[in-house]
C-alpha positions in Angstrom: 90.3 115.1 123.6 93.8 114.9 123.2 95.7 116.3 119.8 96.2 113.7 117.3 93.6 111.1 119.3 90.6 109.4 118.0 88.1 112.2 117.4 84.4 110.1 117.7 84.4 106.1 118.8 81.7 105.8 116.4 83.5 106.4 113.1 82.0 106.4 109.6 83.2 104.7 106.7 82.4 104.3 103.4 80.5 101.0 102.4 81.5 99.4 98.8 79.0 99.5 96.2 76.6 96.4 96.0 77.1 94.7 93.2 73.3 95.2 92.4 74.0 99.4 92.2 76.9 98.5 90.1 74.9 97.0 87.7 72.9 99.1 87.1 75.9 101.8 86.7 77.0 99.6 83.8 73.5 99.7 82.4 73.5 103.4 82.9 76.8 103.9 80.9 75.9 101.6 78.0 72.5 103.4 77.8 74.6 106.7 77.6 76.6 105.8 75.0 74.0 104.7 72.6 72.4 108.0 73.6 74.9 109.7 73.0 75.5 108.0 69.6 72.0 108.2 67.9 72.1 112.0 68.9 75.6 112.2 66.7 73.9 109.9 64.1 70.8 112.2 64.0 72.8 115.3 62.8 77.1 114.4 62.9 77.8 118.0 62.1 76.1 119.5 64.6 75.9 117.1 66.9 79.8 116.2 68.4 78.9 117.2 71.7 76.2 114.5 72.4 78.6 112.1 71.5 81.0 113.2 73.4 78.6 113.4 76.8 77.5 110.1 76.1 80.8 108.7 75.6 82.6 110.2 78.0 80.1 110.1 81.0 78.5 107.0 79.6 82.2 105.4 79.6 83.0 106.6 83.4 79.6 105.3 84.6 80.5 101.7 83.3 84.3 101.9 85.1 82.3 103.2 88.0 80.1 100.3 88.1 82.6 97.8 87.5 85.0 99.4 90.2 82.4 99.5 92.9 81.3 95.8 91.6 84.8 95.0 92.8 84.7 96.6 96.0 86.6 100.0 95.3 85.0 101.9 98.3 85.2 105.4 97.0 83.3 104.6 94.0 80.0 105.6 95.0 81.0 108.9 96.3 82.8 109.5 92.7 79.8 107.9 90.3 76.6 110.1 92.4 78.9 113.2 91.7 79.9 112.4 87.8 76.1 111.8 87.6 74.9 114.6 89.5 77.5 116.6 87.1 75.4 115.0 84.1 72.4 115.8 85.8 72.9 119.8 85.9 74.5 119.2 82.5 71.0 117.8 80.8 68.8 120.1 82.8 70.4 123.2 81.4 71.4 121.2 77.8 67.4 120.2 77.6 66.1 123.5 78.8 67.6 125.0 76.3 66.8 122.7 74.1 63.2 122.6 74.8 62.8 127.0 75.1 64.6 126.5 71.1 61.9 124.2 70.1 58.9 126.3 71.1 60.8 129.0 69.5 59.7 127.2 66.1 63.1 125.3 65.4 61.7 121.9 65.7 65.2 120.5 64.1 66.0 121.0 68.0 63.5 118.5 69.0 65.3 114.9 69.1 68.0 117.0 70.6 66.0 118.1 73.1 64.2 114.7 73.5 67.8 112.9 74.1 68.7 115.2 76.4 65.4 114.8 78.1 65.8 111.1 78.3 69.9 111.6 79.5 68.4 114.0 82.3 65.3 111.3 83.2 67.3 108.5 83.5 70.5 110.5 85.7 67.8 112.0 87.8 66.7 107.3 88.3 70.1 107.0 88.8 70.9 109.1 91.5 68.4 107.4 94.7 70.9 104.3 93.9 74.0 106.5 94.2 72.7 107.7 97.2 71.9 104.9 99.3 75.1 103.1 98.7 77.2 106.3 99.0 76.0 106.7 102.7 78.4 105.8 105.7 77.8 103.3 107.9 78.9 103.0 110.9 81.7 101.1 112.3 81.3 98.4 114.9 83.1 99.3 118.3 84.5 96.5 120.2 82.7 96.5 123.4 85.0 95.3 126.7 83.5 92.5 128.4 82.0 92.6 131.5 
């Protein structure tokens, strides 16, 4: 192997996101925005983070879906990482919310439910994003015999 030369003839490239996954990502983003809005409307004084979380991650997911549908190759890993971050945040916040509900704070029930729905939606989205992220080997040119 020479310095600066090709390391492996079986190079891996990211494939563009398929339009079905991009469409799901756009729907998922819209769903997150609606859930964030519902969370905010349920308690406007204390639920600003619901609007920020749902709105920000929802808008990003819609953007990733649009760019993915246009064939931007790096959208799959970006969308998967963003969704994974939201999944972790929702898992943490939902567990805190459910713990508060179990401790008798019934006013936290709606927020815990919304966070759980966001968590389920995010976990459901991850396998499709993972499948669209997996690199595919490039075809190597074969010399004619």
